[in-house]
N, C-alpha and C positions, 0 to 999 in steps of 0.2 A: 502192428502188421496191417498193411493196407491190402484190400482186395477190390478188384474192379468188377462191377456188374451193373446191369440196368436195374433200376428200381422204379416202381410205379407208386408214387406217394398219393394217397387218396384221402386228403382231409375232408371234413364235412362239406366244404363249399365247392369241391371240384376235384379234378385229378390232373396230375402231371406225369408224363412218361419221359424220364431223362436218365442218362448214364451218370452214375455216381460212384465214388470210391467210399467204401464203408470201413469203419474201424470199430471193433468191439473192445472197449476198455472198461474194466470193472462191470458195472451194471448198466452202462450207457452205450448206445449204438450211435456213433457220430457219422454224419454224411459230409462228403467233400465234393466239390465240383470237378476237381482233377487230382491226379496223383501228386502234383506239386503244390496244391493248395495248402496254405498255412492256417486258414480260418475255416471252420466248419460252416456248412449251410444249414440254416434254420436251427431249431432246438433239438438237442440230442434226444433220442428215444430211451426212456427209462424202461428197460426190459423186465424189471421186477414186476411191473404191473401189466405186462403184455401176455397175450396168447400167441404162441409160436406153432405154426403148423405147415406141413407140406401141402402144396396145392397141386391138384391134378392138372394135367396139360390144359392150359387156358389161352385165351386170346387177349392181346392188349388193345388199346384204343385205336391203334393204327392197323389192326387186323393181323398182326404178326403173332405166330404161335409161340407161346412161352412154355417150352417142354419141361424145363427143370426150374421150378419156382417154389418159393415158400412165402408165407405171410407172417408179418409181425403186426399184431392188432392190439390197440388199447381202446378205451372208451371214446377218445376224441380223434384217433387217427389209425389208418391201416396203411401198411407199406407192403406192396407186393414186389418181391425181389426175384429176378431171373438170373440164373448162373449158367455156365457153359456145360456142366455135366451133372449126373446123378451123385457122384461121389462128393463133389464140391458142395452141392446142396445139402447132402446129409451131414457133412462136416460143419457147415454153418448152423444148421438146425441143432445139432448136438452141442456145439459150442455155446449157442444162445441159451439153450435149456440148462446147461451146466452153470453158466453165469447167472441165470435167473435163480437157480437153486442156491448158489453161493450167497447171492444178495439177500435172499430170504433168511438163510441161516445167520448171516451177519446181523440183520435187523433184530432177530430173536436172541442174539448174543451167544449162539452156538459155535461161531467161527470168528476168529480175530480178524480185524480189518487191518490190512497192510497200509503203510504210509502212502504208497503210490495210489492205492484205492481211495484213501481219504482225500487226496488231492483231486482225483478224477471226480469223486462224488461232489466235492465243493464246486468244481467247474460246472458239472451237469446241473446241480441244484440252482446255482446262480443263473444259468441260462434259462431254466424253466421259470424261475421267479421273475426275471426280467420280462419274459413274454407275458406272464400272467398280469404283471403291473401294466404293461402296455395295453393289453386287452381291456383291463378295467378302466384305464384312462380313456380309451376310445369309446367304450360303452357309456361312460359317464358323459363324455362330450356329446354323443349322439342323443342322449335323452335329457340333457339339461334344458329346462324351459327358459325362455327368454325373459 
């Protein structure tokens, strides 16, 4: 199920304020540029290791008030998401927290992992691994002495 709303992605090096379509599948939150996009933008967010919280009315980089927002934060990235109303925000926060709890129970062996969840986990893990390898290569190239 795709939902549209504006998200503010704040990686360690800066911030971007863009409209994205988000999909929660298993324990991963995927971001898409448009509703018709077939390829996700960036690395999916592993919500098992994230803090999910409602954010009081806040202002974005452009000075626009974000009345109904929530944050998904990990050690390396925070995503501030703004939706159209309070009910939608609460549904997203509830769904994200439920998915997080399910992922933790699966990791501990308390809940069986469905076949579709295994496939999504493989895709998410592969994306994260590729990004980590790319960062390692970039770091190695930056610090390689001549």
